[in-house]
C-alpha positions in Angstrom: -20.1 -17.5 -9.1 -17.2 -19.7 -8.4 -19.3 -20.9 -5.6 -23.1 -21.5 -5.3 -25.0 -23.1 -2.3 -28.5 -23.7 -2.9 -30.8 -24.9 -0.2 -27.4 -26.5 1.5 -29.0 -28.8 4.4 -27.1 -31.1 7.0 -28.8 -33.0 9.4 -27.4 -35.1 12.6 -30.3 -37.9 13.4 -33.2 -35.0 13.9 -30.8 -32.4 14.8 -30.6 -30.1 11.8 -26.9 -28.7 11.7 -27.8 -26.2 9.0 -30.7 -25.8 7.1 -31.1 -24.2 3.4 -28.8 -22.0 3.4 -27.9 -20.3 0.0 -24.3 -18.2 -0.4 -22.9 -17.3 -3.4 -18.7 -16.4 -3.5 -17.3 -14.6 -6.9 -13.8 -14.7 -8.0 -11.8 -12.6 -6.7 -13.6 -11.9 -3.5 -13.2 -12.6 0.3 -16.8 -13.8 1.5 -17.1 -14.5 5.5 -19.6 -16.4 7.4 -20.0 -15.8 11.1 -22.2 -17.0 13.8 -22.4 -17.6 17.5 -20.6 -20.7 19.0 -22.4 -23.5 17.4 -24.4 -21.9 14.7 -23.2 -24.3 12.0 -20.4 -22.8 10.2 -17.8 -25.8 10.4 -20.5 -28.0 9.2 -21.2 -25.9 6.3 -17.8 -26.0 5.2 -17.7 -29.8 5.6 -20.6 -30.0 3.4 -19.4 -27.3 0.7 -16.1 -30.1 0.4 -17.1 -33.3 1.2 -16.7 -34.1 4.3 -20.3 -34.9 5.6 -23.6 -35.8 3.5 -25.8 -32.8 3.1 -28.6 -32.3 0.7 -29.4 -29.4 -1.8 -26.9 -28.0 -4.4 -23.2 -27.1 -4.2 -22.2 -25.9 -7.6 -18.4 -25.3 -8.0 -17.2 -23.6 -11.6 -21.0 -23.9 -12.6 -20.6 -28.0 -12.3 -23.0 -29.4 -9.2 -20.6 -31.3 -7.7 -22.3 -32.8 -4.8 -21.2 -36.5 -5.6 -17.8 -36.0 -6.1 -15.6 -37.2 -2.8 -13.4 -34.7 -0.4 -10.4 -35.9 -2.9 -12.1 -34.8 -6.2 -13.4 -31.5 -4.9 -9.7 -30.6 -4.1 -8.3 -31.5 -7.3 -11.1 -29.4 -8.8 -9.6 -27.0 -7.2 -12.3 -26.5 -4.4 -9.4 -26.2 -1.3 -9.7 -26.1 2.4 -7.7 -25.8 5.6 -9.1 -27.2 9.4 -8.8 -25.2 12.4 -6.8 -27.9 13.9 -3.4 -27.3 11.9 -2.7 -30.6 11.9 1.3 -30.0 10.6 3.8 -32.7 10.1 6.0 -31.7 12.9 8.9 -34.5 11.2 8.8 -32.8 8.2 10.7 -28.6 7.9 7.6 -26.3 6.5 8.9 -26.8 2.8 8.2 -29.9 3.3 4.8 -30.0 4.5 3.6 -27.1 1.7 5.2 -30.2 -1.4 2.9 -32.6 0.6 0.1 -30.9 -0.5 1.5 -29.3 -4.2 2.1 -33.2 -5.2 0.1 -34.4 -7.5 0.8 -38.3 -7.7 -0.9 -40.3 -10.9 -0.8 -41.0 -14.5 -2.1 -37.7 -15.8 0.6 -36.0 -13.7 3.8 -37.8 -14.9 2.5 -37.9 -18.7 2.2 -33.8 -18.3 5.3 -33.9 -17.4 6.5 -36.0 -20.2 4.9 -33.7 -22.9 5.0 -30.0 -21.2 8.3 -30.4 -19.2 8.2 -26.7 -18.5 5.1 -26.4 -16.5 4.8 -24.9 -13.5 6.4 -27.9 -10.8 4.9 -28.7 -7.9 8.1 -26.8 -6.1 7.5 -23.6 -8.3 4.0 -23.4 -6.4 5.6 -24.0 -3.0 7.9 -21.2 -3.4 5.7 -19.3 -4.3 3.2 -20.1 -1.3 5.9 -19.4 0.5 7.1 -16.2 -0.8 2.8 -14.9 -0.6 2.9 -14.9 2.9 6.2 -13.7 3.7 7.5 -17.6 5.0 10.2 -17.9 2.8 13.1 -17.7 5.6 10.7 -20.3 7.3 11.1 -23.0 4.6 14.4 -24.9 6.2 12.6 -24.9 10.0 10.2 -27.1 11.8 6.5 -26.3 12.7 7.8 -26.7 16.4 10.5 -24.1 15.9 7.9 -21.2 14.3 5.1 -19.1 16.7 1.3 -20.1 16.7 0.9 -17.1 14.5 3.7 -18.5 11.7 1.7 -21.9 11.9 -1.3 -20.6 11.1 0.2 -18.5 7.8 1.6 -22.3 7.3 -2.0 -23.5 6.8 -2.6 -21.0 4.6 0.6 -21.5 2.2 0.1 -25.4 2.2 -3.5 -24.6 0.6 -2.4 -22.3 -1.9 0.7 -24.9 -2.7 -2.4 -26.6 -4.3 -3.0 -24.0 -6.8 -6.7 -24.0 -5.8 -9.5 -21.8 -7.5 -11.2 -20.9 -4.2 -9.7 -21.8 -0.3 -12.5 -22.2 2.4 -10.9 -21.3 6.2 -12.7 -23.0 9.4 -11.3 -20.5 12.2 -7.4 -19.8 10.9 -6.9 -16.5 13.7 -8.1 -19.6 16.3 -5.5 -19.2 19.0 -4.1 -16.2 17.7 -3.8 -12.8 20.0 -5.1 -9.3 18.8 -1.5 -8.8 16.7 -1.6 -12.6 15.0 -5.1 -12.2 14.2 -4.2 -8.4 12.2 -1.5 -9.5 11.0 -2.9 -13.0 9.4 -5.7 -10.0 7.7 -3.7 -8.3 6.3 -1.6 -11.3 4.6 -5.9 -12.5 3.2 -6.3 -9.3 2.1 -3.6 -9.2 0.1 -3.8 -12.6 -1.5 -7.5 -11.5 -2.6 -6.0 -8.0 -3.9 -3.5 -10.3 -5.7 -6.2 -12.7 -7.3 -7.0 -15.3 -4.7 -10.2 -16.3 -3.5 -10.9 -17.3 0.2 -14.1 -18.3 1.8 -13.8 -17.4 5.7 -15.1 -19.0 8.9 -14.0 -17.4 11.4 -14.7 -16.0 15.3 -12.4 -12.8 15.2 -14.9 -10.0 14.8 -12.6 -7.5 14.3 -10.7 -9.7 11.3 -13.9 -10.5 9.6 -15.2 -7.1 9.3 -12.4 -5.9 8.9 -11.1 -8.2 5.9 -14.5 -9.4 4.4 -15.8 -7.8 0.9 -19.2 -9.9 2.3 -21.0 -11.4 5.1 -23.4 -14.1 5.4 -24.5 -15.0 9.0 -26.1 -18.0 10.5 -27.9 -18.8 13.6 -29.1 -22.2 15.0 -28.3 -23.5 10.9 -30.1 -21.1 9.3 -29.0 -18.2 7.4 -30.0 -14.6 9.0 -28.5 -11.8 7.7 -26.0 -11.4 4.7 -24.8 -8.2 3.6 -21.0 -5.5 3.4 -19.8 -5.2 6.8 -20.9 -1.5 7.2 -24.5 -3.6 7.0 -24.1 -6.4 8.8 -22.5 -4.4 11.9 -26.1 -2.7 11.9 -28.2 -5.6 11.7 -30.3 -5.8 14.7 -30.7 -9.3 14.1 -26.9 -9.8 14.3 -26.1 -7.9 17.7 -29.2 -10.1 19.0 -27.3 -13.2 17.7 -24.0 -12.2 17.8 -22.7 -9.2 18.5 -25.3 -9.0 21.0 -23.8 -11.8 23.4 -19.8 -9.8 23.4 -21.6 -6.7 24.3 -23.4 -8.0 26.8 -20.3 -9.7 28.4 -18.4 -6.4 28.3 -21.8 -4.8 30.1 -21.5 -7.0 32.7 -17.6 -6.9 32.8 -17.7 -3.2 33.3 -20.5 -3.3 35.7 -18.5 -5.8 38.2 -16.0 -3.1 37.5 -17.6 -0.4 38.8 -19.3 -2.2 42.0 -15.4 -3.2 43.0 -14.6 0.2 42.9 -17.7 1.9 44.9 -16.8 -0.7 47.4 -13.3 0.0 47.3 -14.2 3.6 47.9 -16.3 2.6 50.5 -13.7 1.1 52.8 -11.4 3.5 52.7 -13.8 5.7 53.9 -15.3 3.7 56.4 -18.2 3.9 55.3 -20.3 0.6 55.7 -21.2 -1.8 53.1 
């Protein structure tokens, strides 16, 4: 497995935000993690990438990485995106990617000497922009592009680091349905081209349509796993997640129906 967690847990004081969650991500797949608000999804990614202390095991390419700092996990190929993009507004799109692609240090300098033809940071930046259809925006600034394009820049920035696995935290947040569908199309193309993605998002349409396999957590605990079709039919998921949306839609439909009845009574003079 490329990524595996075994009984991964995170606690903040007396609050257990993630409790004994075990997942696997195989190379060349798009695996999703979903759950209601406050389920612990982002905390789980934080633990996997080293940004919060955790117990249990995190194995990346068969190597236990629990003791590694976030930057060392990233250098090993375990890269993440953030829900808040935090692009550098004073740098153009190409320069934003170059920041992630540059690998400072004596090892990088030595490789430049002994392997002058190796893939450079510029090569990785151009490849990432091209794969996401952003090449024409390379010289523009973040303030000059749409929110959907900014989200794609965030994905491209992660790819420019030449990762083995990209963990994506809510990449569709703030996007409309068309922008979300466009993002999903790009993510699917990346995985079909050989990349591996672990996706956390609230957009059920996006996650169910693009993922190969899904995990569902509620209150920090794993409640279901399976293919998108299996997750759609899982009663626990319907109750914990999909049921929440269904209830909202039912309430909205009832309110609309009641408003129509009241309007009809007013038109006919029938007392309310």
